[in-house]
C-alpha positions as CSV (number, residue, x, y, z in Angstrom):
1,M,32.5,102.3,10.4
2,Q,31.4,105.6,8.9
3,R,27.8,104.3,8.3
4,G,27.6,103.2,11.9
5,S,28.7,106.6,13.2
6,V,26.3,108.4,11.0
7,A,23.5,106.1,12.1
8,L,24.3,106.8,15.8
9,V,24.3,110.6,15.2
10,L,20.9,110.3,13.5
11,A,19.7,108.3,16.5
12,V,20.7,111.0,18.9
13,G,19.2,113.7,16.7
14,C,15.9,111.8,16.3
15,T,15.8,111.1,20.1
16,M,16.2,114.8,21.0
17,T,13.7,116.0,18.4
18,G,11.2,113.3,19.3
19,G,11.5,114.2,23.0
20,L,10.8,117.8,22.3
21,V,7.8,117.0,20.1
22,L,6.4,114.7,22.8
23,D,6.8,117.4,25.5
24,A,5.1,119.8,23.3
25,G,2.3,117.4,22.5
26,G,1.6,117.0,26.2
27,V,0.6,120.7,26.6
28,I,-0.8,121.5,23.2
29,A,-4.4,120.3,22.5
30,G,-5.5,119.3,19.1
31,A,-7.1,116.6,17.0
32,T,-6.4,113.0,18.0
33,V,-6.0,109.7,16.2
34,Y,-6.9,106.6,18.3
35,G,-6.4,108.8,21.4
36,Y,-3.0,110.3,20.3
37,T,-2.4,113.8,19.1
38,Y,-0.5,114.4,15.9
39,S,2.4,115.7,18.0
40,E,2.5,112.5,20.0
41,L,2.3,110.4,16.9
42,L,5.2,112.4,15.3
43,G,7.2,112.2,18.5
44,R,6.8,108.4,18.8
45,A,7.7,108.0,15.1
46,L,10.9,110.0,15.6
47,V,11.8,108.0,18.7
48,A,11.1,104.7,16.8
49,C,13.4,106.0,14.0
50,A,16.0,106.7,16.7
51,V,15.8,103.1,17.9
52,V,16.2,101.7,14.4
53,C,19.2,104.0,13.7
54,G,20.7,103.2,17.0
55,C,20.4,99.4,16.5
56,Y,21.8,99.7,13.0
57,G,24.7,101.9,14.1
58,A,25.6,99.5,17.0
59,Y,25.4,96.5,14.7
60,V,27.8,98.2,12.2
61,L,30.3,99.4,14.8
62,V,30.3,96.3,17.0
63,G,30.4,94.0,13.9
64,S,33.3,96.0,12.4
65,Y,35.2,95.8,15.6
66,L,34.7,92.0,16.1
67,L,35.1,91.1,12.4
68,R,38.5,92.8,12.3
69,R,39.7,90.4,15.0
70,T,38.4,87.3,13.3
71,A,40.6,86.0,10.5
72,N,38.6,82.9,9.5
73,K,36.0,83.9,6.9
74,V,33.6,81.1,8.0
75,E,33.6,82.5,11.6
76,R,33.2,86.0,10.2
77,H,30.1,84.9,8.3
78,K,28.6,83.2,11.4
79,L,29.4,86.2,13.6
80,R,27.8,88.6,11.1
81,S,24.6,86.5,10.9
82,V,24.3,86.3,14.7
83,L,24.8,90.0,15.2
84,R,22.3,90.8,12.5
85,L,19.7,88.6,14.1
86,C,20.3,90.2,17.6
87,A,20.0,93.7,16.1
88,V,16.7,92.8,14.4
89,V,15.2,91.2,17.6
90,I,16.3,93.9,19.9
91,G,15.2,96.6,17.5
92,T,11.8,95.1,17.0
93,I,11.1,94.8,20.8
94,A,12.4,98.3,21.4
95,V,10.2,99.8,18.6
96,L,7.1,98.0,20.0
97,G,8.0,99.3,23.5
98,V,8.1,102.9,22.1
99,V,4.9,102.5,20.2
100,T,2.9,100.8,23.0
101,D,4.2,102.9,25.9
102,R,5.5,100.0,28.0
103,W,7.9,97.1,27.5
104,V,5.8,94.4,29.1
105,P,2.8,94.9,26.9
106,A,5.2,94.9,23.9
107,L,6.5,91.5,24.9
108,V,2.9,90.2,25.5
109,S,2.0,91.5,22.1
110,L,4.8,89.6,20.6
111,G,3.7,86.4,22.3
112,V,0.0,86.8,21.2
113,A,1.0,87.8,17.7
114,G,3.5,85.1,17.5
115,F,0.9,82.4,18.2
116,A,-1.2,83.6,15.3
117,V,1.8,84.2,13.0
118,T,3.1,80.7,13.6
119,F,0.2,79.3,11.5
120,A,0.6,81.9,8.7
121,L,4.4,81.7,8.4
122,Q,5.2,78.1,9.0
123,Q,7.8,77.7,6.3
124,P,9.8,80.9,7.1
125,L,9.8,79.9,10.8
126,L,11.0,76.4,9.9
127,S,13.7,78.0,7.8
128,L,14.7,80.2,10.7
129,F,15.0,77.1,12.9
130,G,16.9,75.4,10.2
131,W,19.4,78.4,10.2
132,I,19.8,78.0,14.0
133,Y,20.5,74.2,13.5
134,I,23.1,75.0,10.8
135,M,24.8,77.5,13.0
136,V,24.9,75.1,16.0
137,K,25.4,71.6,14.5
138,E,27.3,72.8,11.4
139,P,26.2,70.2,8.8
140,Y,27.9,72.6,6.4
141,Q,29.6,76.0,6.4
142,V,30.3,78.7,3.9
143,G,32.9,77.4,1.4
144,D,31.8,73.7,1.7
145,R,30.8,71.7,-1.3
146,I,27.5,69.9,-0.5
147,A,24.6,68.0,-2.1
148,I,21.2,68.9,-0.7
149,D,17.6,68.5,-2.0
150,G,18.8,67.3,-5.4
151,S,21.3,70.2,-5.9
152,T,25.1,70.2,-5.7
153,G,27.3,73.2,-5.2
154,D,29.6,75.3,-3.1
155,V,28.0,77.2,-0.2
156,I,28.5,80.9,-0.7
157,D,26.0,82.2,1.8
158,V,23.8,81.0,4.7
159,D,21.1,83.6,5.4
160,F,18.3,83.4,8.0
161,L,15.9,81.8,5.5
162,V,17.9,80.3,2.6
163,T,21.3,78.8,1.7
164,T,22.8,79.9,-1.5
165,L,24.9,77.5,-3.6
166,W,27.2,78.1,-6.5
167,E,26.0,75.2,-8.7
168,V,28.3,72.4,-9.7
169,D,27.3,70.2,-12.7
170,G,23.5,70.7,-12.8
171,G,22.9,69.6,-16.4
172,L,24.8,72.5,-18.1
173,V,28.3,71.1,-17.5
174,A,29.8,67.9,-16.2
175,S,32.9,66.6,-14.6
176,N,32.3,68.4,-11.3
177,Q,32.6,71.9,-12.9
178,P,30.7,75.0,-11.8
179,S,27.8,75.9,-14.1
180,G,27.8,79.6,-13.0
181,R,24.2,79.4,-11.7
182,H,23.2,80.2,-8.1
183,I,20.7,77.9,-6.3
184,T,18.8,79.0,-3.2
185,V,17.6,76.2,-0.9
186,P,15.3,76.9,2.1
187,N,17.0,76.2,5.4
188,S,14.0,74.2,6.4
189,V,15.2,71.5,4.0
190,V,18.1,70.6,6.3
191,L,15.6,69.5,9.0
192,A,13.8,67.1,6.7
193,T,16.5,65.6,4.4
194,G,20.1,64.5,4.4
195,V,23.1,66.7,3.5
196,T,26.1,65.3,1.7
197,N,29.2,67.3,2.7
198,F,32.2,66.7,0.4
199,S,34.6,69.1,2.1
200,R,33.8,69.5,5.8
201,E,36.5,71.3,7.7
202,S,37.5,68.3,9.9
203,F,38.3,66.2,6.8
204,P,38.3,68.1,3.5
205,Y,39.0,65.0,1.3
206,V,37.0,62.4,-0.7
207,W,38.0,59.1,-2.1
208,N,38.2,59.1,-5.9
209,E,39.1,56.6,-8.7
210,V,40.7,56.6,-12.1
211,A,39.6,53.6,-14.2
212,V,41.8,52.4,-17.1
213,Q,40.9,49.4,-19.3
214,V,43.6,47.0,-20.5
215,A,43.7,43.7,-22.4
216,Y,44.1,40.3,-20.7
217,E,47.6,40.1,-22.2
218,T,48.8,43.0,-19.9
219,D,51.3,42.4,-17.1
220,L,48.8,43.3,-14.3
221,D,51.4,43.6,-11.6
222,F,53.6,45.9,-13.7
223,A,50.6,48.1,-14.8
224,S,49.3,48.4,-11.2
225,E,52.7,49.4,-10.0
226,Q,53.0,52.0,-12.7
227,M,49.7,53.5,-11.7
228,R,50.6,53.6,-8.0
229,A,53.9,55.2,-8.9
230,V,52.3,57.9,-11.0
231,A,49.7,58.7,-8.3
232,G,52.5,58.8,-5.6
233,E,54.5,61.3,-7.7
234,L,51.5,63.6,-8.2
235,L,50.0,63.4,-4.7
236,G,53.2,63.1,-2.8
237,D,52.9,63.0,1.0
238,E,49.6,64.9,1.0
239,M,47.6,61.6,0.8
240,A,49.6,60.0,3.6
241,H,48.9,63.0,6.0
242,A,45.2,62.9,5.0
243,V,44.9,59.2,5.6
244,A,46.5,59.7,9.1
245,D,43.8,62.2,9.9
246,Y,41.2,59.8,8.5
247,R,42.4,56.9,10.7
248,E,42.3,59.2,13.8
249,Q,38.7,60.0,13.1
250,L,37.8,56.4,12.4
251,A,39.3,55.4,15.7
252,E,36.8,57.6,17.5
253,T,33.9,55.6,15.9
254,P,32.9,51.9,16.1
255,V,33.7,51.5,12.4
256,E,36.6,49.2,11.6
257,L,38.1,49.7,8.2
258,E,41.5,49.1,6.5
259,V,42.8,52.2,4.9
260,N,45.9,52.3,2.7
261,E,48.1,55.4,3.2
262,R,49.2,55.3,-0.4
263,P,47.2,55.0,-3.6
264,S,46.0,51.5,-4.4
265,V,44.8,49.6,-7.5
266,N,41.8,47.3,-7.7
267,V,41.6,44.7,-10.6
268,E,38.2,44.0,-12.1
269,P,37.7,41.5,-15.1
270,E,34.9,42.7,-17.3
271,G,34.2,40.5,-20.3
272,T,36.8,41.2,-23.0
273,F,39.0,43.5,-21.0
274,I,40.2,44.2,-17.4
275,T,39.6,47.5,-15.6
276,L,42.3,48.8,-13.3
277,R,40.9,51.2,-10.7
278,L,43.4,53.6,-9.1
279,R,42.0,54.7,-5.7
280,Y,43.3,57.8,-3.9
281,L,42.3,60.7,-1.6
282,V,41.9,64.2,-3.1
283,P,40.3,67.5,-2.1
284,P,36.8,67.5,-3.8
285,K,37.4,70.8,-5.6
286,R,40.6,69.5,-7.2
287,G,39.0,66.1,-8.1
288,Q,38.6,66.6,-11.8
289,Q,41.9,68.4,-12.2
290,T,43.7,65.6,-10.4
291,K,41.9,62.9,-12.4
292,N,42.8,64.6,-15.7
293,E,46.5,64.7,-14.8
294,L,46.5,61.1,-13.6
295,Y,45.0,59.9,-16.9
296,R,47.6,61.8,-18.9
297,R,50.5,60.5,-16.9
298,I,49.3,56.9,-16.7
299,L,48.7,56.7,-20.5
300,E,52.1,58.1,-21.2
301,R,53.7,55.6,-18.9
302,F,51.7,52.7,-20.4
303,N,52.6,53.8,-23.9
304,E,56.3,53.6,-23.0
305,H,55.9,49.9,-22.4
306,P,53.8,48.4,-25.2
307,D,55.4,45.0,-24.6
308,R,54.0,44.8,-21.1
309,V,50.8,46.8,-21.3
310,A,48.2,46.1,-24.0
311,F,44.9,47.9,-24.6
312,P,41.7,46.2,-25.7
313,L,41.0,46.0,-29.4
314,G,38.9,48.8,-30.8
315,R,38.7,52.5,-29.8
316,N,36.8,51.9,-26.5
317,R,38.8,52.3,-23.4
């Protein structure tokens, strides 16, 4: 707020000073540069500074007013980006109008220059179009966990030209943990490649599995029931509510799919042992934490019943 007020005061001061200098330049003869006297050049420069300060001050004040009334941080980020773009476009046209005397020639100049600049700045322009696509179609938003162009991470910023990710995994760590590195991906990539969104706002869950290997002597019905019970205790009704949302979204598509509202267990014989795979829904950012807790509880429950659950010989599980 204070910066915006200061910028507007500077804009008024530059406008008044520039106007006085321009008036003086009209009656005082002197050396010229490209047909303009030094007084005219100084006056135009001051008016251009006034335009820049005015656009910046309006951006800060309007942005502060609107952002205070927007609670959602994703919406705030979008609003801030759109206001910034509007301020840059309006300010550029206004400055060109001041420098070239008239607004129409300024717009024509933009069109002619734009035709030439298109060839020199293809990638930045594609990234700008990519930003517009991201704002309109929302393949991802700030806060989402995505995989794009070979990188996986949490979106922390979507600028006009690049998307910044807080990297997950990436060779330094594993198990879906942040590495601490930032990755910048050109927005143009979203126009040419697929985006995997693990936590979109309409359904912020993913299916996950915990696999436990047991011997053939195991009571499979008992072991499966224990795994489902452990998952039910940990996940509670959260999964049931998530599955209800999942079914509603499936109903709006031509896809037909059976979905269990509670954790399920799939049995897979594999050579000398059997793999029991517990399947459940979980928010992606809690995936590893949930898996760790499920492993711990399942093994504790199995170890309480050695007569009904046997593990394969050896140390491999």
